[in-house]
C-alpha positions in Angstrom: -1.5 1.9 5.8 -1.2 0.1 2.4 -0.2 -3.6 1.8 0.5 -4.8 -1.7 0.9 -8.5 -2.5 2.2 -8.8 -5.9 2.8 -11.7 -8.4 5.5 -11.8 -11.1 6.9 -8.4 -10.2 9.4 -7.0 -12.9 12.7 -5.9 -11.2 12.1 -2.2 -12.3 8.6 -2.1 -10.7 9.9 -3.8 -7.6 12.6 -1.2 -7.2 10.3 1.6 -7.6 7.9 0.1 -5.0 10.8 -0.1 -2.6 11.0 3.8 -2.7 7.7 4.1 -0.9 7.2 0.7 0.8 9.2 -1.8 2.8 9.4 -5.4 1.5 9.2 -7.7 4.6 8.8 -10.8 2.3 9.4 -11.2 -1.4 6.6 -9.4 -3.3 4.8 -8.2 -0.2 5.1 -4.3 0.2 3.9 -2.5 3.2 3.8 1.3 3.8 2.0 4.3 5.2 1.6 6.8 2.4 -1.1 9.3 1.8 -3.9 8.6 -0.7 -2.5 10.7 -3.5 0.9 9.1 -3.4 -0.6 5.6 -3.2 -2.9 6.3 -6.1 0.0 7.7 -8.2 2.2 4.7 -7.4 -0.6 2.2 -8.2 -1.3 4.0 -11.5 2.3 3.8 -12.5 2.6 0.1 -11.6 -0.7 -0.7 -13.6 0.5 1.2 -16.6 4.0 -0.2 -16.7 3.7 -3.9 -15.8 2.1 -6.3 -18.2 1.3 -9.7 -16.8 1.6 -8.6 -13.1 -1.2 -9.0 -10.6 -1.7 -7.5 -7.2 -3.9 -7.7 -4.1 -4.2 -4.2 -2.5 -5.3 -3.7 1.0 -5.8 -0.1 2.1 -7.0 1.7 5.2 -10.6 2.8 4.9 -13.1 4.3 7.5 -15.4 1.3 7.6 -16.2 -1.4 10.3 -13.1 -3.5 9.5 -10.8 -0.6 8.9 -9.6 -1.6 5.5 -10.6 -2.3 1.9 -9.4 -4.9 -0.5 -8.9 -4.3 -4.2 -7.3 -6.6 -6.8 -5.7 -5.8 -10.1 -4.9 -8.5 -12.7 -5.6 -12.1 -11.8 -4.2 -12.8 -8.3 -4.2 -16.3 -6.8 -7.0 -15.6 -4.3 -10.4 -14.0 -4.7 -11.7 -11.3 -2.5 -15.4 -10.7 -1.9 -17.6 -8.4 0.2 -20.4 -10.1 2.1 -22.6 -8.0 4.4 -20.0 -5.2 4.6 -17.2 -7.5 5.5 -14.2 -8.2 3.2 -13.2 -11.9 2.9 -10.6 -13.6 1.0 -11.4 -17.0 -0.6 -8.5 -19.4 -1.1 -10.6 -21.5 -3.5 -13.6 -20.6 -5.6 -16.1 -23.3 -6.6 -17.1 -21.8 -9.8 -17.0 -18.4 -11.6 -20.8 -18.1 -11.7 -21.5 -19.1 -8.1 -21.2 -17.2 -4.9 -18.5 -18.1 -2.6 -19.2 -21.1 -0.3 -19.6 -19.0 2.9 
């Protein structure tokens, strides 16, 4: 499964994402596509959308069952601590570790 949370999505990119994913809320795309299709779609989006940012959550064979990636500058920061992926709503400073 793949979940994309996008910011500032251009209409053309949004329409293309709707080919492969459902959009349960504005700018949130959810779908079950194979890895090759997912990588091709994300490559196209990254190549053709200046100023857009995404939080990408994908299924992975780890203890949590998913992996978090980001592209651009999303509102929230993700970090991996002791093998667990966490999302921080606020970050104290760029040079410091998250306050966990």
